[in-house]
N, C-alpha and C positions, 0 to 999 in steps of 0.2 A: 355665174354671167358668163357670158359670152359677147368675145372680141369679135368684131365685124370687121375685118382689116379693109383699108382700098389704098390701093397705089404702095410706091415703093416706101413713102415718109412715114407708111405704118399710122395712117390717120384713122380713128374709127369712131365708129356709133361707142357710144357708150351702154349698148344695151345686156343684158343681162338672162340668162334663165338657167334654172339647176337643170332644166332638160340636154344646156350645152356646156355644160359641169365648169365655169367658169364664173361665180359670182364675185360681186364687189361691192363698194362701198364709197362714200365721202372720205378722202384721206385727207388726214388731219386735223379729223373733226372731234366732236366729244357728241355723249348722246345726248338727246337732246329730252326739256322736260317735257312729262305726258301734259298732252292739251297745246306743244309751244305753239306745233303747227297743223291747225284744225283741218285747213284744205288737205293734206299729205294723205296722197292712196296709195296703195298697195297693188299692181297690175299683176294680176295671178294668168298665168298658165298650163290648165291644170294641176292647178293649188300651186306650181312653183312661181316665185317671185319673177317676176321678168322686167317690171319698167316700176317707175315712181309717174305722177297724175294728179292732178289737181283738179278739185270741185268749181265747177263753176257755178252753178245751181242744183237743184235736188233733183234733175237727171240729166244734166252732161257732167263729163269730166275731159279735161284735158289733158295733151300729152305730145310726147313725138310720134311723127309719119312715120318714122322707120319700128318702133314697136310694133307699130301695128297693121302694117304694110302687106303685111304677109301670113297675117293668122286670122281664122274665123271668128266670128260672135260666138259661136257658141263654145269654143275655145278660153274665152277671155271671162275672168271676173274681178269685182273690184273691191279692195277690202277696206273699209274707215273705219276711225276711232280708236287706233290701236298706234302705237310707238313699236307692239313689236309683232315679226315675222308668224309667232309660233303659237301665240294665242291672242284671243280677246279680240274686238271690233263687231262691224258685220259686214256681210259678203252682197252685194249686189251682181247678177248676171249680166253681160253687156247684150246689148240687142242688136244697135248698130256699130260699124265701125267705119268711121269718116278718115281715111288718110287723105291731104291733101291734096288734088287732082295732078297739080303740078309739082310736086316732089320730087326734085332728083336726087337720087342716091349718091349720084358720083361728086356731086360737089354741096350736097345737105341743102340745096335752097329748101325753101317750102317746107323744111322738117315740122311741120304740125298736123294732128288729126284732133280729133276729138272721139269720146265712145259713148253713144244712146244707152243708158240705163235700161231693164227690162220694167222697173218701177223705182219710184219716189225715193229718194234718199232721206231717211230720219235724220233733221238738225239738232244738233244738240251741246254741253258744251266743249266736246271734244272733235266736233263734227260740224265744220262753217266752211260756206264757200269765200275763193279767196275776190279779194279785188282787182278788179281789170284796171290797168294804167289809164287816164282819163284825158291826161296831155303827151305833150310829144316830148319826154324829157328820155334825151339817151343816157342820163344817172353817169357820166363821164367824171371817171377818178372819187367814186361815191362808193361805198359801202353796202354789201350786199347778203343777204344771207342762202347760203345753198342747203338742202337737205336733203338726204334720202339714205336708201341701208344699203351696203358692200361692202367689200375687204379693204382693208386699213394701205393694202401691196397689192400690186398687180398679183392674182391665184392664191391670195390668200383664204380665209376660210370667210363665210358670210355669217354675217353679226348680229345676233337678235333686234338689239334697238336699232331703232330711228338716230341717225345720224346729223351733228348739223355742224359749221364752220359760217364764219364772217368772211368775204373777200371782198379784193376791190374790183370796181368794173374800170378799165383801161379803154380808149379810145378804138375806134375803128380804124383807125391808120396805123398805132402802132398793133393792133391786134394783125391788120395784114400782111406786115413785117412779120409776121410768122407764118398766117395760115392764108396763101393768097386767093382761096375759095371766099374768104367772107365777105359776106357784101350789105347792102342798109338793113337785111330783114338778120342780121346777126347781133346779139349783144357778146361781149368778152368778159372775163375775169382772169387776171392773173395776181397775186399777191408773192408768194415763193414757191420754193422748189419744196415740195411734203407738201401740198394744201392744194387740196382740188379736188374733183371729179373722176369717179372711174367706174369702170362696167357697173353695169345694173342700175345708174343714176339717171340712165335717161326718160325725157319724158318729166323728171321731177319738178320743181319748183328752185328759180331765184327768186329773192322777192326783197323788194328795198320800203325802208316804211311800211309794211306788211300788204304792199302791192305787187301782185305778179308780172314781172321783168322779161324772164326769159326762160324758157324751156330747154332741159339740158339737151344736146345733139351730139357734140362729136367732140376729138380734143387727141393727143398725142398719150399713150398712157406709161404712169398714173401720178401726174403732180409730179411731173419730172423739170419742171418750170417754162412750161410753154402754156399759153392759153387756153383753157375749157372753154367752148364755143358753144350758145345757146341761141333758139330761136327765140328772137325778139320778139315781144309778145305784142304790142302798141302796132308794129308794122300790119296785123293779122285780125284787128280789132273788125275789121269790116267781113271778111272770112268768117269769123268766130261766129257773128249777132247773122250773119248768111246760111249758116249751117243749120243752128239752133233753129230759125225759122222756118228750115225747108221741113216737108213730109216724108216721114221715114217706117 
């Protein structure tokens, strides 16, 4: 996976691609049970893992804007229904990429995007849409689960199996004491050094009670005792609905 560095603080988008030769994964995690995250997908760019993503319905995938803003739909496929990068699952071609029009890479605001597929996803016990939040709950001081593919340390080898870890959501105020660019459209986790997101987890799900509350956006690599920052999904529910209703 590739690290994209912004500024002297080395705050990075947690995106990855083998074409950029720096893979990564959830740091401090463990192998996820088969089918434990049926909404989890792997975004592939020319068959190499690029980012995580989340199934919203049979035609739409949620991810981070920075995962798709510089890509073409023809280069992106989505793999569902497998915990392994090397085998299994079903592959779907992207038809349309829709990064948020107000995405600002300098401060990671509006770091959310959607992928419209060219055919419907087939649902089964290992492939299901995620529940979106229905209430304005910030989940502060609440446990949440992160899942994704990547390395256990910066620059390590790409693991084959999906990883998961339980993290603690922290307050916006505490997160801002580490990352001044954090705003109401973000949600943050911090448990301890050695546990957290890393390159390649971008766009992947942070869930609480099997509800999608965040999409991996940025952080300081990797699991070094700084909060990981996610796009807060509740903040963008209207945008998500409007995007899926638009004609593409």
